[in-house]
MARPADO-122585 format. One record per residue: x negated, y negated, z negated of N, C-alpha, C, CB in turn. Coordinates in pm, whole numbers, plus 50000, padded with zeros to 5 digits. Glycine has a CB too. Example, Ala and Ser with C-alpha at 12.3 -4.5 7.8 and 13.67 -1.06 7.14 Angstrom:
REM MARPADO-122585
486815056949220487705045049220486805033049220488695044749095487155022549292486335010649286487104999749213485925006049428
REM end
This chain:
REM MARPADO-122585
578345217906110577325226905987576435236306030578125235805883575915234905978574375249805946575495260705882572545244505767575285270705966575935283505859574535296805880578065291505941574555300905820573055308205790573935325305795572035302005584573465337005867573945353605822573095358605795574545363405907573175368005706571795373705651572545391005626571075363105468571475397605728572415413405666570685423505644574025424305857570765427905518570035435605534569175447605589570215435105501570905452405649570425462505808570225459805898571025470305868568775461605988568775461606101567915472506211568525450206106568865483006121568075497506245569165502006334567465515206154570485492106280571455503206384572585494006421572195519306299573155495706519574435487006538575805490406539574385481606643576345494306466577165500306463578815491906403576525510906398579545497606379580985489906313580885475006205581765503006206579685476706105579465467306058578535458506089579425469705974577675460306229577265450406315577825443306358576835452506389579045451606417580375447906518581175427306424582125469006484581565438906272582175429306203581325416806204582485434006072579435414406129579195407306086578985395106223578295412205995578585401006353578525393006464580335387406581577345403506549580515392406469582545384406534582495370906454584615396406453582005371506316581785364906252580975351206256581575371706199579995355706353578885346406468579785342806551577545354406559581165349206643581145344806707582005330606693581235353006775582315335606531584045324906534583435309706484585685331806372582025312706437581605295906399580725289906506580655294306249580505297306616579985295106727580605287306817579735304906772582025293206817583105287706929583885273206815584595304706990583485271706660583905261006644582235249506656584865262506496581825254306762580365244906792579765246306666580525227106832579755251506583578395249506443577035254206476578695259506294576185249806443574805264306451574795270506372573315262806450574625280706401574455293406326573205298506367575555303706349572335304906240571265310906258571235321106175570275303606251570725327306303570605348706213569365348506212571195367506317569505354806033568005360205985567505374606020567935359905828566445373106136566295391206168564765390306184567225399206341564685399606178562555400006249563315408606371560595413706115563685409806447564415417806541565335407706662565455427806442564385400706680565295395406821565995403206918564485388906912565105403906968566605412307052567865421606970565925425407164568015416106854569525426606841570355420306835569835435806729569835403906874571335395606985571675405407083570895379107097570965402107158570995405807319571855419707306569225408407402571285427607228572195443807254573195442707211571785457307193573435436807103574815432907046575965427307088574705426406972575045418807238576085413607276576555423707422575765397307294575615434407454575915442807561576905455807498574455447907629576465458107317577085469507247578375463007238576415474707103579055454307194579745449707125580875437007245578695444506999580375433607370580965428407422580945409307354582085437907422580795405307303580595394907226579585383307246580385400007124580105368907299579305358607325578685352607238579805351107377576945354007229576115354907143575145341107194575515370307138575695342207310574335330607391573865322307229575305313507560574175310707196573665298907121573455306907005574635285407103573545314806964573075318706817571405315506836573485337506769570735309906729569655311606694569395321306619569315303106655567735327706609567195336906517565965327106438566615351606603566145335606304564265330606246564065345706149564105309606094562795349906142562175358106123562135358605931560935355606217561955345405913562485344505759563645342605719562005335905693563955345505605565325345705532565005329505392565575367205438565745319705447565635307805396566895298205394564635302405460567495296905252568805290305248568805275405261569465293705127567855274705218568035261105176568005249505342566555257905048569065237605358569385233805415570635242805507568395229305442571265248605426572215256805489573505249505471572225271205433574615247205566575935246105456576515254705387576975242305501576605264805469577025280105464576245286305439577475286205560576365300005430575395310305380576485321805360574475305505231576555332005482577035345805553575785360605456576595343105787576225363705357575365372405263576005383505318575415370705091575665391205399575935405505412575665415305289575145410105524575945419205205575585419905069575625440205030576965408204970574375449905022574335459504990574735462404890573585462405002575075453504780575345455204611574475450204575575435468004534573425440604623572545427504604573535414204596571425425804740572455408104549573375391304503571955384704549574025386704277572215372204615570955362304702571465350404589571215357304931569725349204548569435334004509569645323004666567515333604440570795319504643570845306704755570465291104712572415305604810570425285804815570395274204767571215263904934568535271304707572205270804943573215268405105574395258505001574215289505212574485258205039576065245004989577175254304990576625229105131577235258305052578225267704997577825286605005579645263705093578355301004928577705312404948578385320804950576885315204880579145327105073580075336305047579515350405083581315332805122579445363204967579595370704979580305383405040579475368104932579795390605163580415400905260580035416505190579675398605432581715420805132580855436305076581355443705240581825447804875581275451105265581955460605379581945475405339581145459505525581365474505182581635492805150582025486304961579455508905182582685496604933582415497904741581195496404685582725512204673580755490804604579065496104553579585495404390577295481904604579545508204311580145510704182578985513804132581265521004163577715512804173577025514904138576335499204020576545521104254576315490204135576285476204028576945470003909576485467404088576045464103808576455462003725576335448903652576205470103685576845443203637576745429703564576445417503484576965429503549575565430203379575115429803313573605418003260575235440503331572905417603335572185407303348572025395403392571685409603371571335384603246571745371203295571425369903422571195360403227570415375403501569975367403596570875373603713568345367503613571505381503666572335391003822573915377903787572945419503778574435379703646575415369203629575355353203684575505368803495574435346603691573615335203742573775335203893572055336403700573375344903906574195344104108575345351204143573185351604244575925357304038577215356704098577795340004088578215368104015577465331903986578035320803985577825313304108577675314503880576925313504113576335308104264576915311704406574925313104280577885320304367578865324004508579965321804541579095334604533580725311804607581695302204624583105318104666581095287104780582835324904755584055332404730583215348204819585815322904818584155355304779583515373304823585125374704951583595391604606584355384905037584935388205161584285399405141584765380105293586055406805193585595421105199586395424505327585965431105057586145437705433586895444905535587715451505500586335451705606588955457805426590055460805363590135455905213590195474505374591845466805208592335464805061591515478304992594285465405044591055485705091590575495204975589305492704927590545509005013588395486005004586955471604967587405469804891586495457005041588225460104918588805448204753588905452504646590255441704740589495465604585590415465904505588705476204445592335471704550587685481404475586315483304429586035468104408585265491704538585725457504483584465450004480585615439504368583615443004667586505440004380587305427004284586885429704183588895425004265586915441504077586725448703936584945452203940587895465503923584725453604071582925449303995582125436103987581775456604074582985431304020582235415104093583485403103967582845412304373584615408903942585295395103882585885386404017583965384503787586245391804089586975385704224588215387104277586435389004321588365377304354589635382204359589375379904566591085370804239588935389304643587995389704733589165385504884587085406604722588655382004954589725377305083589355388705168589445360605170590585395005225590585403705272589995398105449591955409905233589285401805546589325400505679589355411005725588495394405731590135420605809590345429605873589065431606001591735427305910588265438706030587615439106146588415438506288586875450606135587975431406385588965429406511587785432306664589775409006502588905431706745588645440906874588695425706950590035455906927588615429307066589035416107122589525426607258587625401107143591415426307262592145438807288592295437707414593415441507219591775425907473592235426707675591115436507677591955408607820590195440607586588835446107635589195460607688587615446707508590575461207625590845482307597592125482607662591105491007390591255491207782593225496807879593055510807817593435498608133594195511407880594955529807913594775532508022596585533607905594415542208071593615549308202594815562108188591465555008175594105564508341594715576108326594535593808264594895575508426595095595308184594465603308059594325621008134595815602007889592925623508051592985630408070593085645307926592225626808158592815660007957592925663107875591595664507757593575671207918591615652107705590175644607665590865644107518589625626507757590225654407402590175647107237588695643807199590785658907103588785628007168587745624907110587265615607013587285623907178586635619706956585875611106818584485605906803585855619406702584785586306780583455582106747582885577706653583155575906801581465583206632581235578706523579215580806509582355587806413578695573906421577395579706420576695587206392576945576906402575825595906445575245607306369574495606706211574235612006463574955605706110574085607506015574395613005860573565596206013573625614505827573725618105669573935614505561573105620805632573565601605655574155597805458575415595705453573585582505369575325582005345576915579805264577775583505296577485569405246578185578705434579045577705482579315582805650579155566805446579015592205637579035601005697580525609005771578325606705615580435606905925581445607405972581785624706005581375597306082581545636905893582225651105923582235654906038583505652505892581545652406193581695655706288582055672006239580585651106377581355681406197581395701706176582575698606132580205713506049583415692306068584735698106040585625694806212585535688605875584945683906280586165685106401585655693106477586615672406491584295698906476584125708606524584895724806535583225707506485584585727106396584975737706345586655736606383584485738306189587565729706346588975730606388589305734006533589575718106361588205720806638588915725106791588535736306792588525718006934587045746506766587055760106746587815769306774586975761906662588575764906660589315776706619590805775006702589465777306441591085765406770591825757906891591605769307013591015740706933590205762707061589675775207185590125790007152587815776607196589355794407057589775809506976590945814906985589715809506836591835806906964593405807706987593975806407094594065799806929592885802407241593925800007377593725788907406595455801307368593595776007355594135764107384592775762407536594155751207219593725758007599592545764807742592315745307850594055784707907591615740807879591245732207949590905719207922591885732408014591075721407767591005711907706589675704307627591855715107644588445695907612587255688507592587825684907423586955673807720586735684207393586345675107278585215665507302585965683407162585345653507276583865644907297583175640307199583945633207367582225643907155581525634907049580615623407068580805642506979581655613607040580815598207077579705593807003581705585807060578015588607013578045580106876576465578606886578755588806713576075573106815574355565806779573795570606670574245549306745572445572506663571735579006591570375573906577571795590506632570205571206443569175568606405567885582506409569585562606279566135572806445565695582506397565075596206313565705580206414565685588906197565395597806088566445606006094565225591905956567515612206089568465618806193568215629306301568925609406261567155626406346567105637506480567245651406443565665637306563567425651206323567255668206332569015666106297565875679606184570185661506291571315663906228572085663306399571765651606085571645658506511571935658006643571355673106653571245644806737570545681206647570175694106638570865711606629569625691306548571315703906522572295712006410573795707106516572205703506191573825697006542575355698006572575615700406695576125686906543574375701406798573925704506887573735722706947572935697106862573705727306772573655744406807575105748706760572295754706707576045739606702577155746106651578195740506818577685738806455577945734806836578905735006978578005743507113579245715407036577755751007061576965756107215577905768107249575045762507201578315769307369579335778707383580795772107393579225788207265580915763207367582625760107368582875744807490583235754407154583695738207512583645728907596583855716107505584635731207708582475715007425582305702807358581625695007389582055703007264581155679507400580175675207484580035664907383580445671807642578445659107296577415653807236577175644307341576295663107194577425630107284576975621307396576345612107308578105614807499575005605007311574185596507229573645587607295573275602207163574745577507262573915563907278574425554007391572385567307314575355554607405576045552707568576225535807571577965562307593576765538107683577045527107741578325520407670577205529907884578715507007619580195500507648580985502907724580285490307674580555501207869581475504507990581785519607988580765500508135581155534707928581225543807975582335546707822579775551008027581845541307702582815541807598583805538807603582645537407517584335523607636585185521107695586355524407818584745515807695585725535407912586015544107970586645559607881584885544208045586125563907774586365576407693587375572907621585265581707606587545560907560588675556707526590145553707584588305549107492589465548907681591065548807834591605564607840590275544308066590775571907839591065583608004591885595407828588455594708156590945594407687591695603607605593035604807569591255603207511593415615407530594765614307510594875616307362595585624107595593575618707268593945625007102592385614607067593855650207061592845610306960591495604906907591455612406751591475585706902589645614806725589685625206609589225616006452588375639506654589555616406356588565609806304588645619806136588905590606310587125618106071587155633005998586685626305855585905647206074585995611605889585175605105739585675602505605584715592105758585475611805513586255611805363586535623805339587595604005345586635629205419587045649205421586185650905323586595661805578586845659405207586295665905123585445660005005585705673205191585415640305021585495639904902586345627404834584215640704867585575622304686586695620704587586215609004573586925629704457587695598004706587545585904693587525579404584588195581604748587895581304460588015576004331586845569504312588285585504228585785584404256584715586104236583235582904271584905592604241583625581504382582875581204480583535574504638582445595404480583605565004618584685555604760583415549904823586105538804700581905553804806581095547304889580815554805076579715547104788581585569205015581695583005077582605585105166581905592404993583455575305186585265575205237584505564105398587025561905062585355560405480585665547505526586945538505503585585548905644585455524005507585865516905446587245506605501584745512205415586635510105611587685508905741587815515605856587615498605795587005513105985586655521906070587435517006225587085536706006586275509406269586725497306340587285508106477585265483206374586375522006509586415531306582587785537706666585885538806504588635533806509590155541706537591075528706587590965550306368590395517406590591275509106674591085504606784591565500406630590005507806788590045503006951590185518907028588255492807008590455530507005591035542707024592345537407072591055552306899593315532606968594455528806984594895522007037594805527306930594385514007079594475498707189594475505207322592925485907182593365515507339593325526407445594055532107498592895534107429595205536407345596375547707428596105556807336596145554107604595095561107320594605575007222594975579507100593395575007190595825584907092596975585506926595785595506823599195598806960595775582506718595175584606623595485601206478595425570006585594595604606448594665616006370593705615206258594435627706450593975608106198592775607006093592975611505965592355593706073591605615405884591745614705770592195601205616590735619905778593225606305592593895597305504592995588905426594735604405416591685584705451591005582305298590725563605329589075594805264590175556605247589765546105227590745534505326588255547605251589455532605413590925520805483591485524705639590225500805509591175536405661592095542405739593635547005719591515551305765594145542905565595005543205567596145528905583594895550505484595595520805609595575504805671595125502505795594725495405599595105511505899595675510406029596225520806093594865506106106596435535906030597185542806093598755541706007596455556806109599825537806097601255543206020601475562106010602755536006131601325562805974601625580805968602555582106037602025588705832602855587706169604445594606174605025584006266605445596006004603685572306304605015562806367603245557006479606315545306199602175550506483601255551506541600545561306521600775543306536600545573706483599365581606483600085590406386597845574606441599045600506332599565612506248597575614506092599945632806431598435619505969596955622005877597245634505898596665616905702596235638605854595795655005797594795654305682594955664905924594965663205632594325668105502593845682605516595355667305382594095691605618593155699905608592795707205802593795711405475591635710905841592295713305921593005730705995591565705705984593725728005894594875736505957595875724206018595735747505829596025716205920597125703305936596865695506121596565688105775594985692706127594565688006250595205693206301593465688506297594785707706401595095715606448596845715806534594715723306348597525722306391599215720806406599715706806498599935719006231598895699306437599535686106435599205680706596598835675506303597935686106612597195679206739597725687806798595605677006763598365698906819598945711006911600385708206929598775726406843600695696906828602525692706829602575681306983603155679906626601465675306973601375665707095601165669107191600645657407098600135679107198600125686907329601095692307366599355695807340601685698207327602915705807393604075696807426603475717107296604315685707365605295675007354604955665007437605435669807224605015662507554604305647307618605475636907568604105646607827606545638507574608045633407566607405626407434609595646107553606735631607339606655625107193605055616907213606705639507043604425623107276602905615107259603085600807392601185629907313604565605207476604375588707511605165578407451604625585807651606405582807360606635575207217605385572207122607625584307127605065577107101604115580006963602395564807056603455608706947602155571507194601405561007219601845545207204601065563607337603075546907289603065531207277602995520807178603925527807319603855529907026603435522806890601835520406835604095531406782601055533706896599395533706884599245516306964598415551007002599605518407033598955506207136599635489507077599645510007338600475494607098601265479406926600645476906822602715483306819600285485906743599965484606637598405477406610600195496906593597845484606715596085476506793596165461906751595915475907012596995462106842597235446006850597385437106745598315443306914597445438706618597345433806472595545438006452598675443906344595405434906507593595441906479593145428306565592935463106579593475422606699592665415206810591865402406696593975407306961590885395806817590195387506743591185374906722588815384406811592035374806783592945359706779592955361206573595275361306898593255373606549594295375806425592905368106370594995394606355591815377006369590885378406291590445354906257589505392106396590255350606371589665338006370591235330106272589205331706566592255334206254592895322906275592755329906073594565320006413592195341706050592075344105895591225336405862591725357005842589905334505923588335328105892589495309705889586505332006088590375307405949590255290005962591035291605821591185278906122591615299605788592145298805678591015300405542593225309005687590455308305527589265304405443588285292405446588535313705454587735291305530586695278305584587345266105585586145279505737588625264805636588935253005678589805246805539589745254305825
REM end
């Protein structure tokens, strides 16, 4: 088959792009021809390095054209394509509650969509309603063998891009919680915030650097994959705050729609403490493979309980690693087999 992939976002390489390129790797492993429509061919080699995904036979095209395609994977930002592919699949990675299917043109486009794929049950709930669909849930995945537990250090880690956009990672909430722990006497521990940043958000980086001044908090920007894997392996605890303070019913676009960094941390033995919104509830089992928190006070109290009780932490860590195995790429491929075969 000839498979085309279109993604409207070319300005960053985050979890969404990792999801997209894993789809590409699936079709490449099946020996299909895969075309990626992008005006930045260098993005593919960067993605290979960033995500550890083999894309050596992925072809790039700088102009989107669906003619002649057997399958088109259209990563949607809410829009629908005029597609001439034999089969078109729309892939949604977040709810788009602002979309309305009232116009005849939009309805006609919808009729040309063979199926819809989403990244979580949370996203599915909203996309099904918006597009009158019964979407397939295909969870993002990782190559589980790439993630190793190392000698644990006194590190709390959080990974996420610095942005003021709708899917803000709320690093300032984590900073405030950790600063309170330090002010109350926590010693020898450090908080590491790792992530990418766009040029448009450079002022956000400066704001965060001002916030962390004087505390054992490190801000690491655009680090290599190897460095990130080391951090995951060394961290005892993983924090995630996306969705804090948001109304996920009325503004579902503002919470974490899945959260692949949480899975990566878990695979490396970092115990996750996450805000229970969106897709995070589908990854972490509260009290088993991690913990939920709803206030900064809960976050600090539950983190300190793990710090003070290493026997408990060791038991949770084993379950954390086992849970992450449910998101291995082999399972991702099996799910796609059921859809495309």
